[in-house]
C-alpha positions, 0 to 999 in steps of 0.5 A: 748259593753260588760256587763263592758261597759254597767255598766261603761255607766250607772255609768258615766250617774248617776254621770252627776248632770245636768241629774239627776236634768233635770230628777227629774223635768221632772218627778215631772212635769209629775206626777202633769200633770198626776194627774191633767188629771186623775181627769178631765177624770175619765174614762181614764183607762177604755178607755185604757182598750179598746184600749188594747183590740182592739191592742191585736186583731189587733196583731192577725190580723197583716198581714191581717189589714196591707194589708187592710191599704195599699189597703185603701192608694191606693184607696185614691190615695197614694202609699202603700209598705210593707218593712220587713226589715231595708235595704228594708225600706231604698231602698224604700226611696231612690227610693222615694227621688230620685234626691230630696236634702232637707228633713224635718222630723216630730219626728219619732222614727221608721225613727230613727230605720231605721237610715234613716237621717244617710243614706240619709245624707251619699247620700248627702241629707240634712236632718232636724228633725223639732221637737225642741227638735229632732232638738237640739239632732241631732246636739249636741246628744248624743242621744234622752233621752225620747220618748217625752222629747227628749232633757232634758239632754241639758242646756240652755248654751249648747243650746246657745253655739251651736246656736251661731257656727251653726246660727252665731248670738249673743245668750242670754242663758237666752233668751229661747223664743229668742232661739226658735224663731231663730230655728223657723226661720231658719226651716221656710226656709227649709219647703219652699225649702224642696222636700220630708217630712217625718213623723212617725204616732201614730196610722194608721186606715186601714179601711180609710187608715188615718195616725194619728199624734199628735204634739204641735208645728205645725212642723209636719203640716209644714213638711207634707204639704209643700214639694211635697212628703210625706213619711209616716212610720208605724210600723205595730203594729200601724195599727188599724181596724178602725177610731174610734180605732185610735181616741181612741188610739190617746186620751190614748196616749195624756192624758198619756203623761200628756196632757188634749189635744195636740196642733194638731191632723193631720189626713192624707188620702191622696195626695193634695186635692184642690191644698193644700198639697203634691203632692204625699203620700208614706206610708211604712209599716215596719216589722223588727221583728214586725210579728215574735214577734207577735206570741212569746207568751212573746215578743207580750205583747211588741207590744201594746206599744203607746210610751207614755213614762209614764213607763220611768217616773216611772222607778227608773233606768231611774230616774237616767240614762235617755235615756243612758239606752238602749245603746248609739247606740239604738234608744229606751231607758228604759225598754221598750226600751230594749225590743224593741231593742231585737225585732228590733235591736240587741238581744245581746245589749238588753240582756246585758242592760236588766240586769239594770232592778230592776224587781219592776214592776213600769212600769206597774203601769204606763203603759196605756196598763198594759205591763208587762216589768219585765216579758218580760226582765226576758225572754230576760235574760233567752234567752240570758244567760244559768245560770246553778244552783250550 
C-alpha cells in the first residue's frame, strides 16, 4: 500500500456515516464511564504510575523474567515455549494442535498478530472466535475497529442479515437480545466439541506462572476450561515480576477501559486440578520484535501499552476513521497500533500510516502509562523517510 492508497482508504472511511455515528456514540459513552470511574477511584492515576514503574523495570529484565515465568509454568505442570518469530510460534501451535479439529479462541490480539486463525483454517481446522464482537468480525469483517469495542462498525441490520444466512433461522434486526442468544447457542455447542482452547493474557506473573485474563462474557472461561488442551499466548512485554504486580495491572486496565470492575478475571496457573479444566496447558511466550524494541531508546516506551484502548477514544483521527487507520491487513489500529505494526509487522506500512497522526498529543493525556506516541511516530517518520532541507 503506497501513500496514495493509504490516503484513499482513510478518505473512504471518513465518508462512512454509520462508522462516524458509531464512533461518536462510543466516544461519548466511554468518557461518561471514565468520569464515573475516576470519581469513585481517585487513587487510580497513582496506581497507574506504579504499574508504569514496574513495567519499565520489567522491560529491562524482559529475557530474565520470561525465563523465570517459563520455569514457573513447568513447575506448575504446564509446558512452556519461547517463540522468537511468528513462524516459530505457528510451528509450535501446529505441534500442540496435532490431529485436533475444532479450536475455540478467547479474544487475543497476540494470536491475530500471528495470523493464527487463518493459518489453522488453511490446515483444515475449524476455528471460532468466542467473543461476540470478534465472532462477528471473523465472518463479516473487515477487521477489528478498536482494542475493546471491536465490532462498533457493524449495524444490527448487517448482523441480522449475516445470522440469517449463517444460522439458517429467521432473525429480527431489532431483537438484539435474541441475536446474542442465537450466537451463544451456536458457540455453546462448539465449546463442548472443541479439542483446543486458545487465549491471550492481559498480564502474566512470573513468580507463580499465572496468566490473568479479563473478560465480560464468560466466553474465555468456557474456551479454556472445557477443551482438553489450553494454549495461552503471552507477549513478552506482558510478563511482570509478581502476582501483586499483575493484579495492579489488571485493575488499571479494567478501569481505564471504563469499567468499575470487569465481570470475570480468570487466573490460570496450570492444567486441571481435581478433574476440572484442561488436561494440558501450553504457554507460548512471543518475542516478534519485542526484545529488540526494548533496547531501542524510543520504541521501548510503546511496550508499556496495556491495550486498554483509552488513547483511541481521545484521538481525533480515530474519531473519524476508526480501525481503518493502520490498514486493513494490520492487526493493530490507531496511533499506538501504527507503532505496534512497526515493531511486530511491516515497518514500511507503519511508516506510511504514521503520517496520518496530527501529533496533537491527546493520546498521552488518555493513556494510563503516559506513552508519548507523538514522539515515537515522529521517530518512525524520520527513520522511514530522509527529508532533506531545501
